[in-house]
N, C-alpha and C positions, 0 to 999 in steps of 0.2 A: 631559501625558503620559499616552497612552494605555493604556487598561486591560489586564489579561492574562482572556480568556476560558480558562479550561478544561473539555472537556467527557469527562463517564465518567471522572471521578477517582476514583483507587485510594487505596490505602494504598502501593504501586510508583509508579505509575505513571498520566498518564491517556489515553486514548486520541489526543485532541489537544487542541494550545494556538491561541489564535488571538492575534495581537498586531500590530498596526498596519497593518491586513490581509492579512496572510499567516496560514495554517492550518498547523500544525508538526503532522501526522501521526505519531505513535508505529508500530512494527515492527507491522502487520498478519500475522496468520498465519490458515488455515483451521482452521475447524470440525470438519472427518471429518480426523483424521491418516491416516485408513486411505487416503482417496482417490488417485486418480491426481497426477500431477501437471497435465494438464487441470483437472481438476476442483476441485484446492487453489489453484489457481489463479484460478478461476471465483470461489473464496469469499472469496478474499481481495479482489479486487476489486468484487466486490460490497459488502464491507464499508468501503471505500476510498469509492463512491458515497452509500452512507448517510450515513456520518460528512462530508462534504463538501456533503452535501444539507442534515447539520444548520446548518450556519454560511455558507448560501447560495451553495455554490460547484458548482463540479462539473468533471469529470474535462478540461471544454476547458480549465481554469485552472492545470493541473499546472505548476506550475517546474522541479520535477526530481522524478526516483526514483530511488530505491536499490532493488535489486531482490538479493537473496540464497538463492542455492541450495542445499540443504543437496549434490547432486549434478550438478557441472557439467552431466552428460553429460543432464541433462532442460530444455536450453537450447531444444532445439525445441521441447517438447512446453508449457513453459511461454510460449514466444515466438507458438506460435500463439492462446492463449488472449488471451495481451497486443495482439495484433495485430487478433483480432474486435472487443476493446474498446476501444479508444484509436480516436474519431472522425480520421476524414480530415483532413489536414491542423494537424493537432493533437497529434502525435506528441512529447509532452516530451523534454530530456534526459533521460538516464539512464545509469545505471553498472549493471551486471552480475557479482558473484563468487559464487564457491562459498565457502561457509561454514560452522562445524558450529553447526547453529544449536541451541537451547535446549530443544527437547523431538524428542527421535531421529523421532517422524513426521512432521514438518512437513519437507516438500521446498522451500515458500517462503515466504519473508516479504520484506513489501513497504512502505517509506520512503517516503511522497510528500511535499512541500510546495507548497500551490497558494497562489494569489492569490483572495480572499473578495473 
């Protein structure tokens, strides 16, 4: 049986768990809750890049992405940042929904699962 590796373990959650060659990231949120949707999305994607790099993976190995927007009107702004980030030919399966996020300043939260 494979071991479970947890990254940045806190009292409530870990940023990521890796099991059997798959990295499962917790929902990642922006650092600056006052930034616009484009900047918040870029911040979240940079965090995802950093976490995947820690376990020897990267955005070309994302198996699935789930995107939560506080306001679906931000869809175009989020997509602009997303499309600039995703490498050509490697866009993963994705779902995007409007959701009430835990912090009212957050405009976006992204969850990804990636092969390691």
